[in-house]
Every structure is written in C-alpha cells, then in structure tokens.
C-alpha positions as a Markdown table, in Angstrom:
| # | Residue | x | y | z |
|---|---|---|---|---|
| 1 | Met | 20.3 | 14.8 | -26.1 |
| 2 | Lys | 23.6 | 14.4 | -27.9 |
| 3 | Asn | 23.8 | 17.9 | -29.1 |
| 4 | Ser | 22.4 | 19.6 | -26.1 |
| 5 | Lys | 24.3 | 22.3 | -24.3 |
| 6 | Lys | 25.1 | 22.2 | -20.6 |
| 7 | Leu | 22.7 | 24.2 | -18.6 |
| 8 | Lys | 24.4 | 26.9 | -16.5 |
| 9 | Ile | 22.3 | 28.4 | -13.7 |
| 10 | Gly | 23.1 | 31.6 | -11.9 |
| 11 | Lys | 21.4 | 32.5 | -8.6 |
| 12 | Leu | 18.6 | 30.1 | -7.6 |
| 13 | Asn | 16.0 | 30.5 | -4.8 |
| 14 | Phe | 15.1 | 27.6 | -2.6 |
| 15 | Tyr | 11.5 | 27.2 | -1.2 |
| 16 | Ile | 9.8 | 25.0 | 1.3 |
| 17 | Ile | 6.3 | 24.1 | 0.3 |
| 18 | Asp | 3.6 | 23.5 | 2.8 |
| 19 | Asp | 2.8 | 19.8 | 3.3 |
| 20 | Asn | -1.0 | 20.4 | 2.9 |
| 21 | Tyr | -0.4 | 21.9 | -0.5 |
| 22 | Ile | 1.7 | 18.9 | -1.6 |
| 23 | Glu | -1.0 | 16.6 | -0.3 |
| 24 | Tyr | -3.6 | 18.5 | -2.3 |
| 25 | Leu | -1.6 | 18.4 | -5.5 |
| 26 | Ser | -0.9 | 14.7 | -5.2 |
| 27 | Lys | -4.7 | 14.1 | -5.5 |
| 28 | Phe | -4.4 | 15.3 | -9.1 |
| 29 | Asp | -0.9 | 14.1 | -10.1 |
| 30 | Lys | 0.8 | 10.9 | -9.1 |
| 31 | His | 4.2 | 12.4 | -9.9 |
| 32 | Ile | 4.2 | 14.9 | -7.0 |
| 33 | Ala | 7.3 | 14.4 | -4.8 |
| 34 | Tyr | 6.3 | 14.1 | -1.2 |
| 35 | Asn | 7.6 | 16.8 | 1.0 |
| 36 | Lys | 9.2 | 14.9 | 3.9 |
| 37 | Asn | 7.5 | 17.0 | 6.6 |
| 38 | Glu | 8.4 | 20.3 | 4.8 |
| 39 | Lys | 12.1 | 19.3 | 4.7 |
| 40 | Arg | 12.4 | 18.9 | 0.9 |
| 41 | Pro | 13.7 | 22.1 | -0.7 |
| 42 | Tyr | 12.2 | 23.1 | -4.1 |
| 43 | Ile | 14.0 | 25.1 | -6.7 |
| 44 | Gly | 12.2 | 27.8 | -8.5 |
| 45 | Val | 10.2 | 29.6 | -9.7 |
| 46 | Val | 10.5 | 27.3 | -12.8 |
| 47 | Ile | 7.5 | 28.6 | -14.6 |
| 48 | Ile | 4.5 | 30.8 | -14.0 |
| 49 | Val | 1.3 | 30.0 | -15.9 |
| 50 | Glu | -1.4 | 32.7 | -15.3 |
| 51 | Glu | -1.4 | 33.0 | -11.5 |
| 52 | His | 0.0 | 29.5 | -10.8 |
| 53 | Tyr | 3.6 | 29.0 | -9.7 |
| 54 | Tyr | 5.4 | 25.7 | -10.5 |
| 55 | Phe | 8.4 | 24.6 | -8.5 |
| 56 | Ala | 10.8 | 21.7 | -9.2 |
| 57 | Pro | 11.8 | 19.4 | -6.3 |
| 58 | Leu | 15.4 | 18.9 | -5.4 |
| 59 | Phe | 16.6 | 15.3 | -4.6 |
| 60 | Ser | 19.7 | 14.1 | -2.8 |
| 61 | Pro | 22.2 | 12.2 | -4.9 |
| 62 | Lys | 21.5 | 8.5 | -5.0 |
| 63 | Gln | 23.6 | 5.6 | -6.5 |
| 64 | Lys | 20.8 | 5.0 | -9.1 |
| 65 | His | 21.2 | 8.6 | -10.4 |
| 66 | Lys | 24.7 | 7.8 | -11.7 |
| 67 | Thr | 23.2 | 5.7 | -14.5 |
| 68 | Tyr | 20.5 | 8.2 | -15.4 |
| 69 | Lys | 21.0 | 9.9 | -18.8 |
| 70 | Asp | 20.1 | 13.6 | -19.1 |
| 71 | Asn | 16.7 | 14.3 | -20.5 |
| 72 | Leu | 13.9 | 16.8 | -20.3 |
| 73 | Thr | 12.4 | 15.7 | -17.0 |
| 74 | Phe | 15.5 | 16.2 | -14.8 |
| 75 | Phe | 19.1 | 17.4 | -14.7 |
| 76 | Lys | 22.0 | 16.5 | -12.5 |
| 77 | Ile | 23.7 | 18.9 | -10.2 |
| 78 | Val | 27.4 | 18.3 | -10.2 |
| 79 | Asn | 30.3 | 20.1 | -8.5 |
| 80 | Asn | 32.6 | 20.9 | -11.4 |
| 81 | Lys | 35.7 | 21.1 | -9.3 |
| 82 | Thr | 35.4 | 17.7 | -7.6 |
| 83 | Lys | 33.1 | 16.1 | -10.3 |
| 84 | Ser | 30.9 | 14.8 | -7.4 |
| 85 | Asp | 27.2 | 14.5 | -7.7 |
| 86 | Leu | 25.2 | 17.0 | -5.5 |
| 87 | Gly | 21.7 | 15.8 | -6.5 |
| 88 | Ile | 19.1 | 16.1 | -9.2 |
| 89 | Ile | 16.2 | 18.5 | -10.0 |
| 90 | Arg | 13.1 | 16.8 | -11.4 |
| 91 | Phe | 10.7 | 18.5 | -13.8 |
| 92 | Leu | 7.5 | 16.3 | -14.0 |
C-alpha cells in the first residue's frame, strides 16, 4: 500500500452489539471478534448489504500492533498530535 492515501474519518458512531448475536455469527465465521460481555465497541455502519448491517470491531492498542503494516483488513487509529496509538479497527 505504498501509494495509498491516509484515511480521514469525520464523525463516527459507536455501537454495542448483543452477545447473543456475536455468538450466532461466530458459528458461521471464525473471524468474529468476541464481544467481551458487550464491552467491545464497534464502529459503523461500515457497509449495508440489502437489509444486513456490518460493523467493524474496535481493538485496544497492543504492542504487536506497532509492527503491523497497513492493509485492507484493518487500519490504525493514531493521535496525530502525540503520535500515540489509540487502537485498530479490523475489517474481516
């Protein structure tokens, strides 16, 4: 992604998804992030396909994220003033 432009996001909405729904989805897709007792915020709406809404999970910053390279499955959230990592958003 050498020539990619930085993604700038305006106003985002945060959602808490019901644990039962996350459990249901994980039966069909092994990449569903567990909800941590409805404490994991999701960003979105990322995409709407017909009547289905897809949300992207928000992850706290971790040491291992520092080595991640930007790609199509996630992007880093960085405070531009302090250059500190705030977390990542995963699109799987």
